[in-house]
Every structure is written in C-alpha cells, then in structure tokens.
C-alpha positions as CSV (number, residue, x, y, z in Angstrom):
1,M,63.8,-70.2,115.3
2,P,64.3,-68.1,117.8
3,V,67.5,-68.8,119.6
4,E,67.4,-71.3,122.8
5,L,68.9,-69.1,125.9
6,L,71.2,-70.5,128.8
7,H,71.3,-67.4,130.8
8,P,68.1,-65.2,130.1
9,D,70.8,-61.7,130.3
10,E,73.1,-63.4,127.9
11,D,72.7,-60.9,125.1
12,R,73.2,-58.4,128.4
13,F,76.5,-60.0,129.2
14,F,77.8,-59.9,125.9
15,N,76.7,-56.5,124.7
16,F,78.8,-55.3,128.2
17,A,82.3,-57.1,127.7
18,L,81.9,-55.7,123.9
19,E,81.8,-52.4,124.6
20,L,84.8,-52.9,127.7
21,V,86.8,-55.1,125.1
22,K,87.0,-51.6,122.6
23,K,88.0,-49.8,126.0
24,A,90.7,-52.1,126.2
25,G,91.4,-51.9,122.3
26,R,92.6,-48.6,123.1
27,L,94.7,-49.3,126.0
28,V,96.8,-52.0,124.0
29,R,96.2,-49.5,120.9
30,D,98.5,-47.0,122.4
31,A,100.8,-48.8,123.9
32,F,101.8,-50.9,120.9
33,D,104.3,-47.7,119.1
34,Q,105.8,-47.7,122.5
35,P,108.6,-50.3,123.0
36,S,109.0,-51.1,126.6
37,S,112.0,-52.8,128.5
38,N,109.0,-54.2,130.6
39,V,109.2,-57.6,129.4
40,Q,108.9,-60.7,131.5
41,T,109.3,-64.7,131.0
42,K,107.2,-67.1,131.9
43,A,107.6,-70.8,131.5
44,S,110.4,-70.1,129.1
45,N,111.7,-67.7,126.2
46,T,108.9,-68.1,124.0
47,D,106.6,-67.3,126.7
48,L,106.2,-63.8,127.4
49,V,104.3,-61.4,129.2
50,T,104.3,-57.6,129.1
51,E,102.6,-54.4,131.4
52,T,100.4,-53.7,129.0
53,D,98.6,-57.6,129.5
54,Q,98.6,-56.8,132.8
55,A,96.8,-53.8,132.7
56,V,94.4,-55.2,130.0
57,E,93.0,-57.7,131.8
58,A,92.9,-55.6,135.0
59,M,90.6,-53.8,133.3
60,L,88.5,-56.8,131.6
61,I,88.5,-58.4,134.9
62,K,87.6,-55.7,137.1
63,G,85.2,-54.1,135.0
64,L,83.2,-57.7,134.7
65,S,83.5,-58.3,137.9
66,A,81.8,-55.2,138.9
67,E,78.8,-55.6,136.4
68,F,78.7,-59.4,137.6
69,P,79.7,-60.5,140.7
70,E,79.1,-64.0,140.3
71,H,80.6,-65.1,137.5
72,K,83.9,-66.9,137.6
73,F,87.0,-65.6,135.2
74,I,90.0,-68.0,133.4
75,G,92.7,-66.6,132.6
76,E,96.3,-66.4,132.4
77,E,97.7,-64.0,135.7
78,S,96.0,-65.3,139.3
79,V,94.9,-61.7,140.1
80,A,94.1,-59.4,137.6
81,G,92.5,-55.8,139.2
82,G,92.2,-57.5,142.5
83,Q,89.5,-60.2,141.7
84,K,91.4,-63.6,142.6
85,I,90.9,-65.9,139.1
86,E,91.5,-69.6,137.6
87,S,95.0,-69.8,136.1
88,V,97.7,-71.9,135.4
89,A,100.6,-69.1,135.9
90,G,99.2,-68.9,139.4
91,G,100.1,-72.5,139.9
92,Q,95.8,-74.7,140.5
93,K,94.8,-76.7,138.1
94,I,91.5,-74.5,136.6
95,V,88.0,-75.0,138.3
96,Y,85.7,-75.0,134.7
97,S,82.5,-74.7,136.6
98,D,78.6,-74.9,135.4
99,A,78.5,-70.8,136.2
100,P,79.0,-68.1,134.2
101,T,82.9,-68.1,132.7
102,W,84.6,-65.5,131.3
103,I,87.5,-66.9,129.5
104,I,90.1,-64.6,129.1
105,D,93.6,-64.0,126.6
106,P,94.6,-60.0,127.0
107,I,96.5,-60.2,124.7
108,D,97.4,-63.5,122.7
109,G,100.0,-62.6,120.0
110,T,102.1,-61.3,122.9
111,T,105.6,-62.3,121.2
112,N,103.9,-60.0,117.9
113,F,103.0,-57.3,120.5
114,V,106.9,-56.9,122.1
115,H,108.6,-56.9,118.0
116,R,106.4,-54.9,117.0
117,I,104.0,-57.0,114.3
118,P,100.3,-56.2,114.0
119,M,98.7,-59.2,114.5
120,V,97.7,-59.2,118.3
121,A,94.1,-59.9,119.7
122,I,92.0,-59.5,122.9
123,C,90.5,-62.7,123.4
124,V,86.5,-62.8,125.7
125,G,85.3,-66.0,125.7
126,L,81.8,-66.8,127.8
127,A,80.8,-70.4,128.5
128,I,77.6,-71.1,130.4
129,K,77.2,-74.1,131.8
130,K,80.1,-75.6,130.5
131,E,78.8,-74.5,127.0
132,L,80.4,-71.8,124.8
133,R,78.3,-68.9,124.0
134,A,80.1,-65.9,122.5
135,G,83.2,-65.0,121.7
136,I,85.2,-61.5,121.0
137,V,88.3,-61.3,119.1
138,Y,90.0,-57.6,118.8
139,N,93.1,-57.0,116.9
140,P,93.1,-53.3,118.1
141,I,96.4,-52.6,115.4
142,T,94.7,-53.6,112.3
143,N,91.1,-52.5,113.5
144,E,89.5,-56.1,113.1
145,L,86.6,-56.7,115.5
146,F,85.0,-60.2,115.7
147,S,82.4,-61.4,117.3
148,A,80.0,-63.8,117.7
149,Q,77.1,-65.1,119.9
150,V,75.8,-68.8,119.4
151,G,72.9,-68.8,117.1
152,R,73.5,-65.3,116.4
153,G,76.0,-65.3,112.9
154,A,79.6,-64.6,113.0
155,F,80.6,-61.0,112.1
156,R,83.6,-58.6,111.5
157,N,83.4,-55.2,112.3
158,G,79.5,-55.2,112.2
159,F,79.5,-58.0,108.4
160,P,78.4,-61.8,108.9
161,I,81.8,-63.8,107.7
162,K,81.3,-67.3,106.7
163,V,84.3,-69.4,106.0
164,S,85.5,-71.6,103.0
165,Q,84.4,-74.2,101.1
166,T,87.8,-76.3,100.4
167,E,87.5,-79.9,101.1
168,V,91.2,-81.1,99.9
169,I,94.3,-80.1,101.2
170,S,95.6,-79.8,97.5
171,K,93.6,-76.5,97.6
172,A,94.0,-75.4,101.0
173,V,96.2,-72.9,103.0
174,I,96.2,-73.8,106.4
175,C,98.1,-72.3,109.3
176,A,100.6,-74.2,111.3
177,S,103.6,-73.4,112.8
178,L,106.3,-75.2,114.7
179,G,104.9,-74.4,117.7
180,I,108.3,-74.1,119.7
181,H,106.6,-73.5,123.0
182,N,106.0,-77.1,123.0
183,M,109.7,-77.8,123.8
184,V,109.6,-77.3,127.4
185,S,107.6,-80.4,127.9
186,F,109.1,-82.4,124.6
187,G,112.6,-81.3,123.9
188,E,114.0,-81.8,120.3
189,P,110.9,-85.2,119.7
190,W,108.8,-82.4,119.6
191,L,110.5,-80.7,116.3
192,D,111.0,-83.9,114.7
193,I,106.5,-84.5,115.6
194,A,105.8,-80.2,114.1
195,L,108.3,-81.2,111.2
196,G,107.1,-84.4,109.9
197,N,103.3,-82.6,110.5
198,Q,103.9,-80.2,108.4
199,R,105.7,-82.8,105.8
200,R,103.0,-84.5,105.3
201,Q,101.0,-81.1,104.4
202,V,103.5,-80.7,101.4
203,L,103.8,-83.7,99.9
204,A,100.1,-84.0,99.5
205,G,100.0,-80.6,97.5
206,V,98.5,-78.3,100.5
207,R,99.1,-74.8,98.9
208,G,100.6,-72.8,101.8
209,H,101.2,-72.3,105.2
210,R,100.8,-69.6,107.2
211,S,101.3,-68.4,110.4
212,F,100.5,-65.6,112.1
213,G,101.7,-66.0,115.4
214,S,98.4,-65.8,117.8
215,A,95.5,-68.5,117.9
216,A,93.0,-66.8,118.1
217,I,93.8,-64.5,114.6
218,N,94.6,-67.7,112.8
219,M,91.2,-69.1,114.2
220,V,89.2,-65.7,112.9
221,Y,91.2,-65.7,109.9
222,V,89.5,-69.3,109.0
223,A,86.1,-68.3,110.3
224,Q,86.7,-65.5,107.7
225,G,87.4,-67.5,104.7
226,S,90.5,-66.2,104.3
227,V,92.6,-69.8,105.8
228,D,91.0,-72.8,105.3
229,A,91.8,-74.6,108.4
230,Y,94.5,-74.5,111.7
231,A,96.1,-76.8,113.9
232,E,97.5,-76.5,117.2
233,Y,99.2,-78.2,120.0
234,G,99.6,-76.9,123.5
235,I,97.6,-74.3,123.8
236,H,94.9,-73.2,126.5
237,A,91.5,-72.6,127.1
238,W,92.0,-68.4,126.8
239,D,93.9,-69.4,123.4
240,I,90.9,-70.8,121.7
241,A,87.4,-70.3,123.8
242,A,86.3,-66.8,122.2
243,A,87.3,-67.5,118.6
244,T,85.7,-71.2,118.1
245,V,82.1,-69.6,118.8
246,I,83.0,-67.3,115.8
247,V,83.8,-70.1,113.5
248,R,81.4,-72.3,114.6
249,E,78.9,-69.4,113.8
250,A,80.7,-68.6,110.5
251,G,79.9,-72.7,109.4
252,G,83.3,-74.0,110.6
253,I,84.1,-76.8,112.7
254,V,85.8,-77.0,115.5
255,I,87.6,-80.1,116.9
256,D,90.1,-82.1,118.9
257,P,93.2,-82.8,115.9
258,T,92.3,-86.2,116.8
259,G,88.6,-85.9,115.4
260,A,86.8,-85.7,118.9
261,E,84.3,-83.3,120.3
262,L,86.7,-80.8,121.4
263,N,87.5,-80.0,125.1
264,V,88.4,-76.4,125.6
265,M,90.6,-77.4,128.3
266,G,92.3,-80.2,126.3
267,R,95.4,-77.6,125.3
268,K,94.4,-78.7,121.5
269,V,92.4,-77.8,118.6
270,L,91.9,-78.3,115.0
271,C,89.6,-76.0,113.2
272,A,88.8,-76.3,109.7
273,G,85.9,-75.0,106.9
274,T,84.5,-77.9,105.9
275,K,84.4,-81.5,107.8
276,K,85.9,-83.6,104.2
277,L,89.1,-80.8,105.4
278,A,88.9,-81.1,109.0
279,E,89.0,-85.0,108.5
280,E,92.3,-84.9,105.6
281,L,93.8,-82.7,108.1
282,S,93.3,-84.6,110.9
283,G,94.2,-88.0,109.2
284,M,98.1,-86.1,108.8
285,L,98.8,-85.4,111.9
286,T,101.0,-87.1,114.7
287,H,98.9,-86.4,118.1
288,V,99.8,-85.7,120.8
289,E,98.2,-85.9,124.3
290,F,98.0,-83.1,127.2
291,V,96.8,-83.0,129.9
292,P,93.9,-81.3,130.3
293,E,93.9,-77.7,132.5
294,G,90.2,-78.4,133.7
C-alpha cells in the first residue's frame, strides 16, 4: 500500500537531510583523531559540549533552514548558524508545534567523542504535525548510517534491518546505564533506583547488560537486533527522536518505560524488539517522573 504522507514534500525533506548528515559526518570524522582542549561542561561534569558539537549543529541547521525556511528546530543549543532554535540550553520551554520540525543532536555521545571512544552519532529526526516521520542516525567513525521513514522500513548502510524476536529477559541482552546525569536532579537516591533496576534484571537471569554511551546507538542496535531492549531516564527529545522511527520501522516497540505511549518530550524511553519483552522489562523498573520539555 502507498505510504500516507503528512506533507507532500516529505521525501524531499528526508533526502536533503540525509546528504547533509553525510557531509557533517566528515567534519566529525576529521575531528575525532585530533584531541581538543576546548571542552565545556553544561549542567554537570558529565554533560559536555565541544566545538565540534557546535560546528556540526550550525552546519545542519544552516543547511536545513536555507532549504526549508519555514521549518522549526529543536536541539541542545539556543543559537546555531545564526538560527534561533528551541532548546533547554537556551533557557526556554520547548515549543513543539505542528510545523515540520527537525529534532537534532549534533553528537550524541559527546563524552565518548572527547575520550576517543568510537560510539558517537549524528541524530536528525523529522516530526510533522507532532508525529515522528523520519530518522537518521549516523556514526561516521564506524561508518554506520541508519535511516528510516514511516512506512518504508529501516536500513543500515542501505540494507534492511530487523529487531530480534526475543520475548523473555532470560534470553535478552539489555542496554542499561547508571544514568549518572540524573544525579544532578535526584542526588544519591538515584543510584539506589538505577542499581535496583539492574539488580532485578540480573536476578531474573538477564543474559547481559551493555551500555554504549549514546542513547541513539543503544536504540539503533535494538533496531538491528544486536541487543534486545533498552530503557533510559533523563534523556532528551534529540537523543531519541531519530532512533525512535528507526526502531519502529525495524519492527520494534518504543514506549514510555511505564508502558504508556511515548512522549518524545517526556525525558524517558523504553524500546524492545517485542511487546512481551517490553512489558516484562517495564514491570521490573522503578519508574521516575520528569517534567516534559514541551
């Protein structure tokens, strides 16, 4: 069946963004092997930004806004390439409108980038009428380009990908981190929550835990069946928007960790290859609420 478009130019939007992301990837790749002392902290010493983050975001937003001047942007910084965008860093509440909106993370996994760990991703998601419609997640260091459009399937370097069919924790590899960025908001009690969540999975016989230092990488590895599920608290829309489309188009499920429908602005996510695994994992988690960003 033909895919129902929410905008007649969706394909043009996606194809333009895809080529722009590839160009941005060259910038990241060139900078990766050149250690820089220009690393800044934001909310905490685990929340980093580099001049490469800023340069990539400026390149993406400048290119997209020149081609599509009526489009909106959501990202980490308040100004990029001379274009004001909706951002938490800019100190404002994000306005998530019906207009075509690009949700961008120039480098997801900045700490990995700073420490020369090759698990980083340029993330570009497209929402139209508040519905996620396309996603691009590109790791230029490993040359893995993940992409998807609603109704078109998910791809890695042009080849179709599918989630695993694992249905029980005892046969699953789960992406999970301690989420130490949440220490800023919750303090030491956060460690009890995070360690408790992992402990219950271990006692249930989980096959293993992995953490790649990038929400987007965690999610696209679910999409390609390398890992079976992933849950995270305290993240942002730009961390998950692009990868959400990719996981869903690969046949997976992306929801709120409580089991409710995903709110991309809700600062938490659970994704899995199967509904049964998602439900089992959700039931093991101590859930934490965040104020939605938009």
